[in-house]
Phi, psi and omega in degrees: 000134180286133178283127180265165175083014182272141177234137175230131184251097184295329183276353179052065173305155183242160167266103186280336180193163177224163174220128181229124179232136183228172177272181186292322180293336182288355173288354174275355180285141175294350180262007189302327181293344181265349178284142183287325183208137178237119179292150171261005178218132185304326183263008182061031179064022175258178190284318185240162176298321182291324175295319176297323178299312180297319180295321177304314182288321178298317180297318179298318178297315181295323179295313179298317178298319181296329181288340176251018177056045179232156173257164177308325180295342181274345184275142182276320184217148172243117185237091184222164178199169180209194186251358184280153181314126180056019176052044183296324176302318178297320181291322176293323174299315179296324178297322180288318185281331180059038172261138176311126199237133169238113177291132184247135175222112167226031186055228183285359175268006184294334179303323182269322179297323178291322179294319178295320179295318177298320179295321178296316178297324178289319182301321183269008174080018181262358180215133173258347175197115175238144175256124184229140177167199183198170181203165175210154177229124193309303186294321180297319183283314185301319184286346175282318192256344184231220180276160172305137184304321183295339182294330177067035182291152176283142179243152182285169183295341180280348184290153176240155184265122178289121183283151168263101184196151171225137177224132179224161178231143172266114183257126183225170175299164187303140176205141182296146174094008181226155178295132179263146173266110189255332180198172178196168176220124176280130184284164172254150177286128179239129182222107181258015170095007178287136181243349186274115180289354174269007177235046183298319182300315179295322180294321186274339185305316179298324179294321178297315180296318180299314182293319179299311182296321178293322179295313181298314180293313185294323182263002178067039181257160171245161182301323182281005174290338187246144172288330178206141172241112194240111176281168189278287185212056176287334184074178186298318183285312179298325180295319179293321177295319177302315180294323177295320177297321179291322179297326177296334178267017180062032180269134181280104181277078184276182185288355179275004174273130177226162174220125182298320181295321179291330186264340193306315181256018175065026180077012179302121183295343177299337182255020173052243185280001178120200187259160172207186181107153181297340178273350184294297180295322181301317182294318181285316180299319187265009172236281184298309183294316180298318180297320179293324176293315181295328181276353181085003178291324172249138174256326181211128180228156173240121179257126180235096180276139185244147182216142175261118190266043176268168173227166176304324181291312182295323177298313181293335178272004177076020179288161176285173184251099174290142184230159184219154172215131177245147183239143173223136181255125180247143181224136174256119182286000000 
């Protein structure tokens, strides 16, 4: 059977620069020295969480643009998304930047779906510079899907902490000395019947395994083809389930498997099963992973961002949680 959803980029668009901005709690991350900017206030000194969310994304975009010596007027497309109803933080960010805007939603997998879309626009010659990425703000997201933040309810050990972070990439045509986007795989929705939003990692693990196996088979790759295969935000519990699913498929779960959610807070038990949120994978991919590619520590990586496609309405109605995972392969020449 032919594997569907495969993308190959013959022109090898590049990630010319990145921008990562986080909230104050994220200074507890072992990756904090790689973040471009860390707020000392969750709302960025604005009135609401949602305003702070939009500002977080705007700052990340401006940082990435500045690194390629461009202004918002120089960018062809803005491809960003978040988890808030109708992605209003992204839309307010787009209103401020005035870059032609396509709102992207793959939940926490948006970091990769936006990057793939930017690469496609570049591949067909319709973009010389696109900004792609995603973001999340802890308080804004948590009060949508769980209890009101002010309620201070106890959460189980399976719960993950939604990060306050935004990460974006400036995608341009090929140029030597930068990581190239060489291939990708669009995920399929996988739903195994989980309804508990405090078990996101378990819900997303099957989608991550499905996309990885389809990518390897479809593109003719082996696990040792990559220096690292990095999932988005499965967290400690979801990451272990993901590896068990791969082992059932006779997949060698070697040390090149990583998970941004499990690593984001360095295993700090205050954050229970780890990190999540649309800004989780974006922040790690566009800081730590990008830095390792630029330094030559990584030559080829596979990024698999995972997302839970629920809404406040479907959760309140007791619906299951459909999940998605998208993959993008980066190579440093």
